[in-house]
C-alpha positions in Angstrom: 94.0 52.2 178.6 91.5 50.9 176.0 93.1 47.4 176.3 92.8 47.5 180.1 89.2 48.4 180.0 88.4 45.6 177.6 90.4 43.1 179.6 88.6 44.1 182.8 85.2 43.8 181.2 86.2 40.4 179.8 87.2 39.2 183.2 83.9 40.3 184.7 82.1 38.4 181.9 84.1 35.2 182.5 83.5 35.4 186.3 79.8 36.0 185.7 79.5 33.0 183.4 81.3 30.7 185.8 79.0 31.7 188.6 75.9 31.2 186.5 77.1 27.7 185.5 77.8 26.7 189.0 74.8 28.1 190.8 72.1 27.4 188.4 70.8 24.1 186.9 72.1 23.2 183.4 68.8 23.8 181.7 68.6 27.3 183.0 72.2 28.3 183.2 72.6 28.3 179.4 69.9 30.9 178.9 71.3 33.2 181.6 74.8 32.8 180.3 73.7 33.8 176.8 71.8 36.8 178.1 74.8 37.9 180.1 77.0 37.6 177.0 74.6 39.7 175.0 74.4 42.4 177.7 78.2 42.5 177.9 78.4 42.9 174.1 75.9 45.7 174.0 77.8 47.6 176.8 81.1 47.2 175.0 79.8 48.4 171.7 78.1 51.4 173.4 81.3 52.4 175.1 83.2 52.1 171.8 80.7 54.2 169.8 80.5 56.8 172.5 84.2 57.3 172.5 84.4 57.4 168.7 81.6 60.0 168.3 83.1 62.3 171.0 85.0 64.3 168.5 82.0 64.6 166.2 79.9 65.9 169.0 82.5 68.4 170.0 82.7 69.7 166.4 78.9 70.1 166.1 78.8 71.9 169.4 81.5 74.3 168.3 79.7 75.0 165.0 76.5 75.8 166.8 78.2 78.1 169.2 79.9 79.9 166.3 76.6 80.3 164.4 74.9 81.7 167.5 77.7 84.2 168.0 77.4 85.4 164.4 73.6 85.7 164.7 74.0 88.0 167.8 76.5 90.2 165.9 74.3 90.5 162.9 72.6 94.0 162.5 69.0 94.3 163.5 66.4 94.1 160.6 65.1 97.4 159.2 61.6 96.3 158.4 60.3 98.3 161.3 61.4 101.5 159.5 60.1 100.6 156.1 56.5 101.6 156.8 57.2 105.1 158.1 59.6 105.6 155.2 56.9 104.5 152.7 54.4 106.9 154.3 56.9 109.7 154.1 57.5 109.1 150.4 53.7 109.1 149.7 53.3 112.3 151.6 56.1 114.0 149.8 54.9 112.7 146.4 51.3 113.8 147.0 48.7 113.1 144.3 51.4 112.6 141.7 52.3 109.3 143.3 48.8 108.0 142.8 48.4 108.7 139.1 50.7 109.2 136.1 48.3 111.7 134.5 50.9 114.4 135.1 53.2 112.6 132.7 51.0 113.7 129.8 52.1 116.7 127.9 49.9 119.8 127.5 49.2 118.9 123.9 48.2 115.4 124.9 45.8 116.7 127.6 44.2 119.1 125.1 43.7 116.3 122.6 42.0 114.2 125.3 39.8 117.1 126.3 38.9 117.5 122.6 37.8 113.9 122.4 35.7 114.3 125.6 34.0 117.4 124.2 33.1 115.4 121.0 31.5 112.7 123.1 29.4 115.4 125.0 28.4 117.1 121.7 27.4 113.7 120.2 25.1 112.9 123.1 23.5 116.4 123.4 22.8 116.6 119.6 21.3 113.1 119.6 18.4 114.6 121.7 18.6 118.2 120.7 19.4 118.8 117.1 21.5 121.9 116.6 22.4 122.2 120.3 25.7 123.8 121.2 27.6 124.3 124.4 30.7 125.6 126.1 32.6 125.0 129.3 31.5 127.2 132.1 35.0 126.9 133.6 37.5 124.9 131.6 38.1 121.8 133.7 41.2 119.9 134.3 41.6 116.5 132.6 42.3 114.8 135.9 38.9 116.0 137.3 37.0 114.5 134.4 38.9 111.2 134.5 38.3 110.9 138.2 34.5 111.2 137.6 34.0 114.7 139.0 31.0 116.6 137.7 31.6 119.6 135.4 29.1 122.3 134.4 28.6 123.5 130.8 26.5 126.3 129.3 24.1 125.2 126.7 22.5 127.0 123.7 19.7 125.9 121.4 18.0 123.7 124.1 14.6 124.9 125.0 13.9 125.6 128.7 17.5 124.7 129.7 20.6 126.9 130.1 23.2 124.6 131.7 24.0 121.0 132.1 26.0 119.0 134.7 28.2 116.3 133.0 30.2 113.5 134.4 31.8 110.2 133.1 31.2 107.0 135.1 33.8 104.3 135.5 32.6 102.6 132.3 33.3 105.9 130.4 29.6 106.5 129.8 28.5 110.2 129.6 25.9 111.2 132.2 24.1 114.5 131.5 21.7 116.3 133.8 19.9 119.3 132.2 19.6 122.5 134.3 17.9 125.9 134.3 20.1 128.6 135.9 18.6 132.0 136.2 19.3 135.2 138.2 17.2 135.9 141.2 16.3 139.4 139.9 12.7 139.5 138.4 12.8 140.2 134.7 10.3 142.9 133.6 7.4 141.5 131.6 7.7 142.2 127.9 4.7 143.6 126.2 2.6 140.9 124.6 2.4 140.9 120.9 0.2 138.8 118.7 2.1 135.7 117.7 1.8 134.3 114.3 0.9 130.6 114.2 4.0 128.5 114.1 4.3 126.0 111.3 4.1 122.4 112.4 7.5 120.8 112.4 8.7 117.3 113.2 11.3 117.2 116.0 14.6 115.9 114.6 15.4 113.0 116.9 18.5 111.2 115.9 18.6 108.6 118.7 15.4 107.7 120.5 17.2 105.8 123.3 19.5 108.8 124.0 16.4 111.0 124.1 14.8 108.7 126.6 17.9 108.5 128.8 18.4 112.3 128.7 14.9 113.7 128.8 12.1 111.2 129.0 13.2 108.8 131.8 13.4 111.3 134.6 10.2 113.1 133.8 8.2 109.8 133.3 9.5 108.0 136.4 8.8 111.0 138.6 5.3 111.5 137.2 4.4 107.8 137.2 5.4 107.5 140.8 3.1 110.5 141.7 0.2 109.3 139.6 0.4 105.7 140.9 0.2 107.0 144.5 -3.0 108.9 143.5 -4.6 105.8 142.0 -3.9 106.2 138.3 -2.7 103.3 136.2 -2.1 104.9 132.8 -1.3 108.1 131.0 -1.1 109.4 127.4 1.6 111.4 125.6 0.3 113.6 122.8 2.2 114.2 119.6 3.3 117.6 120.9 4.8 116.1 124.0 2.0 116.9 126.5 1.4 114.2 129.1 -2.3 113.9 130.0 -4.4 111.8 132.3 -8.2 111.5 132.5 -9.8 113.5 135.3 -13.6 113.9 135.5 -13.9 112.5 132.0 -11.5 115.2 130.7 -7.9 115.2 129.7 -5.7 117.1 132.2 -2.1 118.0 131.2 0.4 117.0 133.8 3.8 117.5 132.2 5.4 118.3 128.9 8.2 116.3 127.2 10.6 118.4 125.1 11.5 117.1 121.7 9.1 114.2 121.9 9.8 111.8 119.0 7.6 111.9 116.0 5.2 109.0 115.1 7.8 107.2 112.9 9.9 106.7 116.1 7.1 105.4 118.3 7.7 101.7 117.6 11.2 102.0 118.8 10.0 104.0 121.8 7.5 101.3 122.6 10.3 98.8 122.8 12.3 101.1 125.1 9.2 101.4 127.4 8.9 97.6 127.5 12.5 97.3 128.6 11.6 99.6 131.5 8.6 97.5 132.5 6.0 99.9 131.0 3.3 98.8 128.5 2.9 101.2 125.7 0.3 101.3 122.9 0.3 103.6 119.9 -3.0 105.3 119.1 -4.2 107.8 116.5 -2.8 111.0 118.1 -1.1 109.8 121.3 1.0 107.1 122.9 -0.8 105.4 125.8 1.4 104.1 128.7 0.2 101.8 131.5 2.1 100.3 134.5 -0.4 98.0 136.2 
């Protein structure tokens, strides 16, 4: 069959060449004859390659059909069910899945609470020498580590009975002093002559802690109010009284508990400067201006 096809195509080529040689001039017939031979050669090679690759094409088609059949039989992916399953696990696990604090033993939790209590005591006694305190309700370690505010009862701190304490994300202790009293009116005690109290020097261990814990809130609130009323300076007496000049007289506005003694004023002036306040030490007072 292959031989007959080749013979037939050869006969067609020979007849075509003879016709071109007879019908066309010699100068043109040579080019047409060469072109016809090239076309014949291309056709023969194309038929030969097409027949040789027929088996390969059949094999590739069979493999593609097999792969598609296997893909259709493959089980459906389960990624659609992963999200509900994950949500169900989180719901079942509850808060324990979000933190491993429950892995701590009771002894380890008590040890950490002890370290936290030491931090609180250190900061309180830096501003109030001899201050003591106790938990109002013993908190859970998790609540403190999550930054929740806990309340403590204080003792040895003048004009304060409680404090709200929390730790920020940088593990810094934030303390807000409070006065908690009953609504019932206490009966007035009979007045007795008081003996003059001896002058004492407040024992301030850390001036910066005193400012953060006591001085900052009082001064910022008072300066905002005085500035709105046209004042530009105030003075702090050695006993902690904050005064301003009104009608050429000193008028007491507020009082600072445990105000540092004179030997701490230079350090206190630097702290005021960091907070954009200009302070000057005088004979019996510390003058602060903000304009």
